[in-house]
N, C-alpha and C positions, 0 to 999 in steps of 0.2 A: 578572180576574180573579177570584177572592172570599179575599178575607185573616179569614175563619171564623176563632174563637180556639179554632175542636175541635180545630186543628194541637198536637203533642202538644209543640212547644217553642218558642218564636222564633228562636232559634240554628239552629234550621233551617229556613227558609223555603225560598221560591223552591224553587231547587232546590240546598239543602242539604240529604244524610243516607247519607250510606256508609261508607264505613271507622268502625273501630269506634277510640277512645280515651274515655278513663269522662267528661276534662272538658270531651269535647264531648260528651258524651249524657247527662250528669245529671242534665237537666230535661225527656229524654225517657222513661218511660214505654213499657216493652212492653203492648201488647196481646192477649189473647183474640184464635183465630187463630178467622175467622169460615169460615162455609161458605158463603162467594159468596165466599173469598180470590181466584180464577179468575179477575173480575172484574180488580181490585186490580192480579195479578200483570201482566196482558194491557199495562195501564197502563205501569207500574216499567218496562218492557221496551220499548215504545212512546219512552217519555222517553228509556230511555238507549238506543237508536237513534238516536232523533234529534238526543241531546247529538254522537256519530261518524261520524253520518253527514254535522256539523253543520258537525264538526272538517275530513270530506277533501272539504269545499268551499270547507272557511275554505282549505284546500293550496293547491285549483283557482285564488282567486282570487289569491294573492303573484305569479303574477309581474305582475297589474295591479294591485296598492295598497301588497306590498311586509309582510314578515310586522309590522311593527308597527302600517302604514297598515290591517292587518288585525283584530290587535287592538283597536285606535281602535277600527272603523266597532262592532264587535262589543258592546265597550265606553258607548258617550254612546248607541246605542241602545239597549239594556239598561241602560241606566239613565233615559233618557226614560221609557222604556217602565214600571217601575219608581216611580219618583216620581210617574208620574201619573195610576198605581189604587193607591198604597201610600198618597202627600196625608203624610210626614210631617213629623210633630211640630218644630217647631226649637229653639222655643223647651223653658226651664223642664230643662233636661239638665245636669250638673256638667261643669267642665274635662275631671275622672278617666270621663268618658261620651264626651266626644266625641276623648280621645286610645284612645281603644282601638277607637270609630268607623274614627279615619282607619288606626291603625293596617292593624284587620282590610280597610280599601283598598287602601294597604299590600299587601298582601300576596295581594289577591284583584288585581292589578294589577301584580307584578311572578312573579306566576302564570301568569297567563294571556302577557304578552310574553316568558318564558321556555320555556312550551310552545310559542308559532309558532313561536320564533326556531331548538326542535327536529323540530316538520315541512317545518321550512322544509328539515332537511338529514338528516335520516333518516326511513326509513320511521313509518307513520302504529302501526299497532301494537306494532313495537318502544318506541319513544315515550315508548308511553302503559302498556306494559310498566316501563318503566325509573320512571314517571314514580309512579308508586301506591307503590313500594319506602318513598317521601316514607311516610302516611298510615300502610303496613306497620311500618315501624318505630315511629313510632310508639305506634299501638298493643302490638305487641309488648316493647317497652320500660315502659313504661308499667304491665303486667303481671307482676304477678308468682307468675304461674302456669309452672309448669316445661316446660308440655304448646307454648308459644308460644316454646320455642325450636325444637322443634320447626316449625311453620309458618315460622320463621326459616333453619331449612335449608330447606324448600324452598325459599323461597324465593330464596337461596345456591344452590341446586341452578338455580332457570328461569336466574337471571342468567352462572352460569356455562357456560349451554351459549348461552347467548344471546350470549355475551360470543365463542366462538365463530367465531362473526364479528362480532365488532365489529371486526375487521381492518379488514371491509368499511362500515362507519358510521362516516359524518365524527366524529371527538373532540372536538370542537367542538358537533356537535347532540345526542354520549351528556350534555356536560359540562351542556349546556342541558334537557337531559329530567330531570337528577335534580336540577341547581338546583331547579327546575319543583316535581319533589316534596320537597320542600324546603320551601317555599312553599305547599303543599296542605298540609305536620303545619301545618306556620300561622297557614293561615287559619283550619284546626277552633278550634286554640284560641283566636283572635278568632272567631271566627265562637258559639264559645258563651258571651265572653265576651259579645266584642255584644249575644248576645239577652235577658239575664242585665237588660240596662243600658236596652234597645230595646225596646217590644211591637209587638205582630205581625211582618210585614217592615219597618216602620219603618228599622232601622238595619243591614240590606241593600242598600234602596234608597241611602240613606244610602252606604253603604259603596261601592256601584255607585257612585255619582257620584265621590266621592275617587277611585276608582281611574279613574273615563274622565278627572278635571280631569289625573291625571298624566301617564297613558298619552298624553293628547289633541298637547302637543307636541312627546312625541316622533314622534309616526308623523304628523304636520306640516313634520320636518325631512324623515323618509326622502320621504315620499311623495310632499308637495309642494301644487299641483292636482289631482292623481289624486284624491285623497280624495271633491271636488266632482264627480266626469266621473259620471252618472247612471246607467251598469252599477255603476260600484265601487261605489256604495250603495247596491243593489236589493243587487243581490248581496253589500253586508258587513250587509244588514237580513233579508237571508233568516237571515246569520252566525248574526243576533246571536236570530231567532226560531228558529228548529233547534236553538237551543244552552243558549239560555239561558228563553225566554219562553215556548213549547212546551213544554218538562223539569218546568220550573216547573208552570205548571201541571195536566196529567199528574199529577207525583207528586205534587200537594197533596192534587187528588184519591183520590188509590189512600194515601195514607197514612189518609186518613178510615175505615179499613177492613179495613187491609196491619199486622200482627208489625213491626212496627220491626227488629226482625234478622233477620228476611226482605228486609225492606227490603235493608236493610247488607248481605247474604251475597250480593244482585241487582245492587250497584251496585259487588262486586266482580270481576265480570262483564264487565267495562269493558273491558280489554284482547283477550281474544276481540269485544266487538263496534268495538273502536276497530279490529284487521288487515280483519274482514267488506268494514269502513268504505271500506278505504285499499284492500280485491284486490278490488273490488265499481265500485267508485266513480275510485280512480285509478288501479289497476292494479297495485298494489306485493301481489305474490305474495310469501309467507312457503314458506320451503323446513320441511323436515320437522322439523330440530330445531329451527330458529327457532319452530315452532308448541305441538313440543312445553316448553319456553323458555316458552311464554305460558301452557301450562296450567299448569307449576305454579303461575307465580308468582297466577295465578286462584284456585288449591287454596289455597293459604299463607296470602291475602285472607281469602279463605271460612272455614278455620281460625281464621285470629285472630279476626271479628267472632263469630263464634260461640262461640268461646272468650267473649267475650268476651260475650253475653249470657247466658247459662251463669250469670256473672255475676252479675248481675244489672244488666247495663250492656242498653240495651235499639238501641243503633244507631247513628251517629256524624251526620258534618257528612261532607254530597258540595258536592265543588268549584259552581260558581255562575258566571256571571258572561258 
């Protein structure tokens, strides 16, 4: 992976850059649209597909390693890859810098742990749809534009429709998905703050290491020696590569030519991609009402990030790890 300084903001390196918030996008200026934008768009779509199919693979691995075991494998492998390629400098940082990167790492670990606990209980598409409400709420609340009430209304309508089937979904899984969304919003805030304090992808690599260290004991308690099974390790590494390393590489290449506002809108497609991955890999079919609910949340997210872009923000922070 190339960690060139051509990237618009170190806060959004690796697989970071999606749902908008003013804090998360302050350092990312929008870029002019280029005639060759189709190539970057393809890279971003490929990255999004990789993330969601990595999530589907993670669900299939859970009977073998457990939800926390899968999170542990994903974060540990991703942290090792980032530390090797980024080689972050450990000296010369203030105490406040370390406090910020630790908070970033805790948000990252919490976001992943809660999300995987959710998809262990409810289908992938509804889980991602509920999770995306966190950054969407952050974007709407942080904006003073009246039009954002429309996007909030669309999102609530989607959740209401999805709620028609909540009786069929595990309430604990729903709670975990909403908690993951709250942690995603925290991730966006601390991603931006870390990016302002650490050069290149150093902050992300260190935060990933913090998250891996925090989650490792929990994964070891839940899965024990099963984590060391060669088959489990191989599948866990595949999850990390599909969900973190490959999307980071593709999105990093795309962001050199694609306007960040366009990138943010494309990241709003995650619930739809998750539903597709859940259907193709896990056989998780959606009803027409559930599909409509996901469409409404996607539309609300797209509208919110486009409103932010027109207001001067260029993009946002996408979760990674």
